[in-house]
C-alpha positions in Angstrom: 0.0 0.0 0.0 1.2 3.5 -0.8 0.4 6.7 1.1 2.0 10.1 0.6 5.1 10.4 -1.7 5.4 6.7 -2.1 5.5 6.0 1.7 4.0 2.8 3.1 1.0 2.9 5.4 2.5 0.2 7.6 3.6 0.7 11.2 7.1 2.2 11.9 8.4 -1.1 13.4 7.5 -3.1 10.2 9.0 -0.5 8.0 12.2 -0.3 10.0 12.4 -4.2 9.8 11.5 -3.9 6.1 8.8 -6.5 6.3 5.2 -6.2 5.0 2.8 -4.9 7.6 -0.8 -6.2 7.7 -1.9 -2.7 8.8 -4.1 -3.9 11.5 -5.3 -1.5 14.2 -4.5 -0.5 16.9 -1.4 -2.6 16.6 -0.5 -4.9 13.7 -0.7 -8.7 14.1 3.0 -9.2 13.1 4.3 -7.0 16.0 1.8 -8.6 18.4 3.1 -12.1 17.6 6.7 -11.0 17.9 6.2 -8.9 21.0 7.4 -5.7 19.4 6.3 -2.2 20.3 3.9 -1.1 17.5 2.7 2.4 16.7 -0.1 1.2 14.4 -0.7 1.7 10.7 -0.7 5.3 9.4 -3.9 7.2 8.6 -4.8 8.3 5.1 -4.1 12.0 4.4 -5.9 13.8 1.5 -4.0 16.8 0.1 -5.7 19.3 -2.2 -2.9 20.3 -4.5 -5.1 22.7 -6.4 -5.3 25.1 -3.4 -3.4 28.3 -4.0 -0.5 28.7 -1.6 -0.3 31.7 0.5 2.6 34.1 0.0 5.8 32.8 1.6 4.3 29.3 2.2 6.4 26.4 1.1 5.3 24.5 -2.0 6.1 21.1 -0.4 3.5 19.4 1.7 4.6 17.4 4.7 2.5 14.6 5.8 3.1 15.3 9.4 1.7 18.8 9.0 -1.7 17.6 7.6 -4.0 17.2 10.5 -7.5 15.7 10.5 -9.0 19.2 10.8 -7.3 20.2 7.6 -8.4 17.0 5.9 -12.0 17.6 6.9 -11.9 21.2 5.7 -10.5 20.1 2.3 -13.4 17.6 2.0 -16.0 20.2 2.9 -14.6 22.8 0.5 -14.7 20.3 -2.5 -17.9 18.5 -1.8 -21.1 20.0 -3.3 -23.8 20.9 -0.9 -26.3 18.7 -2.8 -26.6 16.8 -6.1 -29.9 17.1 -7.9 -31.4 13.9 -9.2 -32.9 15.8 -12.1 -29.4 16.7 -13.3 -28.7 12.9 -13.7 -31.9 12.5 -15.6 -31.1 15.3 -18.0 -27.7 13.7 -18.7 -29.4 10.4 -19.4 -31.8 12.0 -21.9 -29.0 13.9 -23.6 -26.5 11.1 -23.8 -29.1 8.6 -25.1 -30.2 11.0 -27.8 -26.7 12.0 -28.8 -25.8 8.3 -29.2 -28.8 7.1 -31.2 -30.1 10.2 -33.0 -27.8 13.2 -33.0 -24.5 11.6 -34.0 -22.4 14.0 -36.2 -25.4 16.3 -36.5 -25.2 20.1 -36.2 -27.0 19.8 -32.8 -24.4 17.3 -31.6 -21.8 19.9 -32.3 -23.8 22.6 -30.5 -24.1 20.4 -27.4 -20.4 20.4 -27.0 -20.5 24.1 -26.1 -23.3 23.7 -23.5 -22.9 23.9 -19.8 -24.8 21.7 -17.4 -26.5 24.7 -15.8 -27.9 25.7 -19.2 -29.9 22.5 -19.6 -30.8 22.6 -15.9 -32.5 25.9 -16.3 -34.3 24.7 -19.4 -35.5 21.5 -17.6 -36.9 23.6 -14.7 -38.6 25.9 -17.3 -37.1 29.0 -15.8 -37.5 32.3 -17.5 -33.8 32.8 -18.2 -33.5 29.6 -20.2 -32.5 30.1 -23.8 -34.7 28.9 -26.7 -32.0 26.5 -28.1 -31.5 24.9 -24.7 -35.2 24.2 -24.4 -35.5 22.9 -28.0 -32.7 20.5 -27.6 -33.7 19.3 -24.2 -37.3 18.8 -25.3 -36.1 16.8 -28.3 -34.0 14.6 -26.0 -36.8 14.0 -23.5 -39.4 13.3 -26.1 -37.1 10.9 -28.0 -36.1 9.1 -24.9 -39.7 8.8 -23.6 -40.9 7.6 -27.0 -38.3 4.9 -27.4 -38.9 3.6 -23.9 -42.7 4.0 -24.2 -42.9 6.2 -21.1 -45.8 8.6 -21.5 -44.9 10.7 -18.4 -41.4 11.5 -19.7 -42.7 12.1 -23.2 -45.4 14.5 -21.9 -42.8 16.4 -20.0 -40.8 16.8 -23.2 -43.9 18.0 -25.1 -44.5 20.7 -22.4 -41.0 22.0 -22.9 -41.4 21.7 -26.7 -44.4 24.0 -26.6 -42.5 26.7 -24.7 -39.6 26.4 -27.1 -41.9 26.6 -30.1 -43.4 29.8 -28.7 -40.0 31.3 -28.2 -39.0 30.4 -31.7 -42.1 32.0 -33.2 -41.4 35.2 -31.2 -37.8 35.2 -32.5 -38.9 34.7 -36.1 -40.9 37.9 -36.0 -37.6 39.8 -36.0 -36.6 40.6 -39.6 -32.9 40.0 -38.7 -33.5 36.7 -37.0 -31.8 34.8 -39.8 -28.3 35.9 -38.6 -28.9 34.4 -35.2 -27.3 31.0 -34.7 -29.7 30.0 -31.9 -32.7 30.5 -34.3 -31.0 28.5 -37.0 -30.1 25.6 -34.7 -33.5 25.7 -33.0 -35.2 25.2 -36.4 -32.9 22.2 -37.1 -33.8 20.7 -33.8 -37.5 21.1 -34.5 -36.9 19.4 -37.9 -35.3 16.4 -36.2 -38.2 16.1 -33.8 -40.7 16.1 -36.6 -38.7 13.7 -38.6 -38.3 11.0 -35.9 -41.2 11.8 -33.5 -43.7 13.8 -35.6 -46.2 15.9 -33.8 -48.4 16.5 -36.8 -48.8 15.7 -40.5 -46.2 17.3 -42.8 -44.8 19.5 -40.0 -41.4 18.1 -41.0 -41.8 19.7 -44.4 -43.1 23.0 -43.0 -40.0 23.3 -40.8 -37.7 22.4 -43.8 -39.2 25.2 -45.9 -38.5 27.6 -43.1 -35.0 26.4 -42.7 -34.3 26.7 -46.5 -35.6 30.3 -46.4 -33.3 31.1 -43.4 -30.4 29.5 -45.3 -31.1 31.6 -48.4 -31.2 34.8 -46.4 -27.9 34.0 -44.7 -26.3 33.4 -48.1 -23.6 31.0 -49.3 -20.6 33.1 -48.3 -21.2 32.6 -44.5 -21.0 28.8 -44.8 -17.4 28.8 -46.0 -16.0 29.0 -42.5 -15.2 25.6 -40.8 -18.0 25.8 -38.2 -20.8 26.9 -40.5 -19.6 24.4 -43.2 -20.2 21.5 -40.7 -23.7 22.9 -40.1 -24.3 23.2 -43.9 -23.3 19.6 -44.5 -25.7 18.4 -41.8 -28.7 20.2 -43.3 -28.0 19.8 -47.0 -29.4 16.3 -47.3 -32.6 17.2 -45.4 -33.3 20.2 -47.6 -32.8 18.3 -50.9 -34.9 15.3 -49.7 -37.7 17.6 -48.6 -37.6 19.4 -52.0 -38.1 16.0 -53.6 -41.2 15.3 -51.5 -42.6 18.7 -52.3 -41.6 18.7 -56.0 -40.2 22.2 -55.7 -36.7 23.5 -56.8 -34.1 23.5 -54.2 -31.7 26.5 -53.8 -28.9 24.0 -53.5 -29.2 23.4 -57.2 -27.6 26.8 -57.7 -23.9 26.8 -58.5 -23.0 29.1 -55.6 -24.4 26.6 -53.2 -22.7 23.6 -54.9 -19.4 25.5 -54.7 -19.5 25.5 -50.9 -18.8 21.8 -50.7 -16.4 21.8 -53.6 -14.2 24.5 -52.1 -14.4 23.4 -48.4 -14.3 19.6 -48.8 -13.1 18.7 -52.3 -11.9 15.2 -51.4 -14.1 13.8 -48.7 -17.3 11.8 -49.6 -17.1 12.9 -53.3 -19.5 10.1 -54.2 -22.2 11.5 -52.0 -21.7 15.1 -53.2 -22.1 13.9 -56.8 -25.4 12.2 -56.1 -26.8 15.0 -54.0 -26.0 17.5 -56.8 -27.9 15.3 -59.2 -30.8 15.2 -56.9 -30.7 18.9 -56.5 -30.7 19.3 -60.3 -33.7 16.9 -60.4 -35.7 19.1 -58.1 -35.5 21.9 -60.6 -36.3 19.6 -63.5 -39.4 18.1 -61.9 -40.7 21.5 -60.9 -40.4 22.7 -64.5 -42.1 19.5 -65.7 -45.0 20.0 -63.3 -45.3 23.7 -64.5 -45.4 22.6 -68.1 -48.3 20.2 -67.3 -50.2 23.0 -65.5 -49.6 25.6 -68.3 -52.2 24.7 -70.9 -52.1 28.0 -72.8 -49.1 27.0 -74.8 -49.6 25.5 -78.3 -49.1 21.8 -78.8 -45.9 22.4 -80.5 -44.5 24.5 -77.7 -45.4 21.9 -75.2 -43.7 19.2 -77.2 -40.5 21.3 -77.4 -40.5 21.9 -73.7 -41.2 18.2 -73.0 -38.3 17.3 -75.3 -35.9 19.7 -73.5 -36.9 18.2 -70.1 -36.5 14.7 -71.5 -33.0 15.5 -72.8 -32.0 16.9 -69.4 -33.3 13.8 -67.7 -31.2 11.7 -70.1 -28.2 13.7 -69.2 -28.9 13.0 -65.5 -29.3 9.3 -66.2 -26.0 9.2 -68.0 -24.3 10.9 -65.1 -25.8 8.3 -62.8 -24.6 5.4 -64.9 -21.1 7.0 -65.0 -21.1 7.4 -61.2 -22.2 3.7 -60.8 -19.4 2.4 -63.0 -16.8 4.4 -61.0 -18.3 3.4 -57.7 -18.2 -0.3 -58.6 -14.6 0.0 -59.6 -13.6 1.2 -56.1 -12.4 -1.7 -53.9 -13.8 -0.1 -50.7 -17.3 -0.4 -52.2 -17.1 -4.2 -52.8 -20.2 -6.0 -51.6 -21.4 -9.5 -51.8 -24.7 -11.5 -51.6 -25.9 -14.1 -49.1 -29.1 -16.0 -49.2 -32.1 -14.2 -47.6 -32.9 -17.4 -45.6 -29.4 -17.3 -44.0 -30.0 -13.7 -43.0 -33.3 -14.6 -41.4 -35.3 -12.7 -44.1 -38.5 -14.0 -45.8 -38.0 -13.4 -49.5 -40.7 -12.0 -51.7 -43.1 -14.6 -52.9 -42.8 -16.1 -56.4 -44.9 -14.3 -58.9 -44.4 -11.0 -57.1 -44.1 -9.3 -60.5 -44.2 -11.0 -63.9 -41.5 -8.9 -65.4 -39.1 -8.6 -62.5 -37.2 -11.5 -60.9 -37.8 -11.7 -57.2 -34.7 -11.6 -55.1 -33.5 -14.6 -53.0 -30.3 -12.9 -51.8 -29.5 -9.8 -49.7 -26.4 -7.5 -49.8 -23.6 -7.5 -47.2 -21.4 -4.4 -47.3 -17.9 -3.6 -46.1 -19.1 -0.5 -44.3 -22.3 1.4 -43.6 -21.4 4.3 -45.9 -21.3 2.0 -48.9 -24.7 0.7 -48.1 -26.1 4.2 -47.7 -24.6 5.3 -51.1 -26.0 2.3 -53.0 -29.5 3.1 -51.5 -29.0 6.8 -52.4 -28.0 5.9 -56.0 -31.0 3.7 -56.5 -33.3 6.3 -55.0 -31.9 8.9 -57.4 -32.2 6.5 -60.3 -35.9 5.9 -59.5 -36.7 9.6 -59.5 -34.9 10.1 -62.9 -36.6 7.1 -64.4 -40.0 8.3 -63.2 -39.7 11.6 -65.1 -38.5 9.7 -68.2 -41.4 7.3 -68.1 -43.8 10.2 -68.5 -41.7 11.9 -71.2 -40.0 10.8 -74.3 -38.6 7.2 -74.4 -35.0 6.4 -73.6 -32.7 5.6 -76.5 -30.6 2.5 -76.7 -27.5 4.8 -76.3 -28.4 5.3 -72.7 -29.6 1.8 -72.0 -27.5 -0.8 -73.7 -29.1 -4.2 -73.9 -25.8 -6.1 -73.2 -24.5 -3.8 -70.5 -24.0 -6.1 -67.4 -24.0 -3.2 -65.0 -27.6 -2.3 -65.7 -30.8 -4.5 -65.7 -32.0 -6.2 -68.8 -35.4 -5.1 -69.9 -38.2 -7.1 -71.6 -38.8 -6.3 -75.2 -41.8 -4.1 -74.7 -42.3 -0.4 -75.3 -40.0 2.2 -73.7 -42.4 3.0 -70.9 -42.4 -0.6 -69.8 -38.6 -0.5 -69.8 -38.7 2.5 -67.5 -41.2 0.8 -65.2 -39.0 -2.4 -65.1 -35.9 -0.3 -64.3 -37.7 1.5 -61.5 -38.8 -1.8 -59.9 -35.3 -3.3 -60.4 -33.9 -0.3 -58.5 -36.5 -0.6 -55.8 -35.6 -4.3 -55.3 -31.9 -3.2 -55.0 -32.9 -1.0 -52.2 -34.9 -3.8 -50.6 -31.8 -6.0 -50.7 -29.9 -3.4 -48.7 -32.5 -3.1 -46.0 -31.6 -6.2 -43.9 -28.0 -5.1 -43.5 -29.1 -1.6 -42.8 -31.5 -2.7 -40.0 -28.8 -4.8 -38.4 -26.2 -1.9 -38.4 -28.2 1.3 -38.4 -27.6 2.1 -34.7 -24.2 3.2 -35.9 -25.5 5.6 -38.6 -25.7 9.4 -38.2 -28.7 11.5 -38.8 -28.0 12.2 -42.5 -27.5 8.5 -43.3 -30.7 7.6 -41.4 -32.6 10.2 -43.4 -31.2 8.9 -46.7 -32.0 5.3 -45.9 -35.5 6.0 -44.8 -36.2 8.1 -47.9 -34.8 5.2 -50.0 -37.1 2.7 -48.3 -40.1 5.0 -48.7 -39.3 5.5 -52.4 -38.9 1.8 -53.1 -42.1 1.0 -51.1 -44.1 3.5 -53.2 -42.5 2.2 -56.5 -43.6 -1.3 -55.7 -47.2 -0.3 -55.0 -47.2 0.6 -51.3 -48.9 -1.5 -48.7 -51.5 -2.8 -51.3 -48.8 -4.8 -53.2 -47.0 -7.9 -52.2 -43.6 -6.2 -52.2 -44.9 -3.2 -50.2 -46.6 -5.6 -47.8 -43.3 -7.5 -47.4 -41.5 -4.3 -46.5 -44.2 -3.2 -44.1 -43.9 -6.6 -42.3 -40.2 -6.2 -42.1 -40.3 -2.7 -40.6 -43.0 -3.8 -38.1 -40.5 -6.3 -36.7 -38.2 -3.4 -36.0 -40.9 -1.1 -34.6 -38.8 -0.2 -31.5 -35.9 1.0 -33.7 -35.2 4.6 -34.6 -37.6 5.3 -37.5 -38.2 8.5 -39.5 -41.9 8.5 -39.3 -42.1 12.1 -40.5 -40.8 11.1 -43.9 -43.9 8.9 -44.4 -46.4 11.7 -43.5 -47.8 12.0 -47.0 
């Protein structure tokens, strides 16, 4: 045993004889057996080395000068008067949500700058609590209560959420609110809540529209700094995916917004940047396509010309996707293989699921979660592009070679049937990623969770929704994972 400065706690007799002392009190057993005089084992002395020494006081502590009174005083000075049980509860909510929901998100970065007292004030609903603190704490409490099916915890979180929402509405009434970081991060927090624990139909999309407007007012130049670039990366996916759902053009399709990623992060995750840029361009294309259908005042010839332009731009996007897939397959880090669905414990789609699409009997296994997410994002993007082509001019053989092993072979029907078959093939590719994703998705961050859920939703709708065999299969699979983190807000419509 070691006491101060490496000294033994044994009695002075045993130390002088250089034998091990059993440290028994009041005298040690060894000295008692030998009949020696024993002073007994030494007491433990606690020294607070963080105390500032008085002027002229020696910097060396001597054990003999530390009395029990000093020890007691040191303990009293360093022990808190009381420890609140609520403080522990808050940390449980925050840590759980950071681990399973907020990983690598802008809110996770913001939490690193928080002090415990900030969240304590928010939990007690005190008047001095900041809006962002209340928003993040309410998200954590609601998410924790929802995952553990505890209605009292969840209701407490909703009470805080209502206060935070009122504070946010008051802040948004200021014309200069877009420059405030707490407003920006509070809106992101509300989006995450509506995405994973929705409080109303399509509230997720409403918050996204507000976030995109704030982002546009802030401008692209502000997000070139390292801190704001990390925030931009965290919200870029959400904005693009919401624009897809609303079929409206995203501001991220503009070159000045694309250049943010190119200039700040030119090498990291280039495959994801490429696909997100294609999706951003698609949001503009689908909005123009819808506008052309609504505008009936044009002549038939003008409509045909506009439709042909849209068709050609869609073909360009399709060629970009095929080029990306060839490059992605050539990278060793993206190598994935197949195992039988039965060995993975998955019930395959029944035979005869679709007459023109082969049902899958295997599922994918990936080297990493990022590769699985990228394949799902690719097939989701492919489905969207094929959908606009299926309602426009047919695809030429130049863009869909019959003997290309990298792309599905289509039946010899008309071009629209080829597009429909290609969409279903891409949807089945997403389905084959789902079992691996469900096994590993606790390790995914918010952005990857959002992409994966959007991919599943897109595939589910492509295969006919819950009314089809394929859609019913996916619904059954997701029900078995009902306790998992699930982006229910993405299924609002």
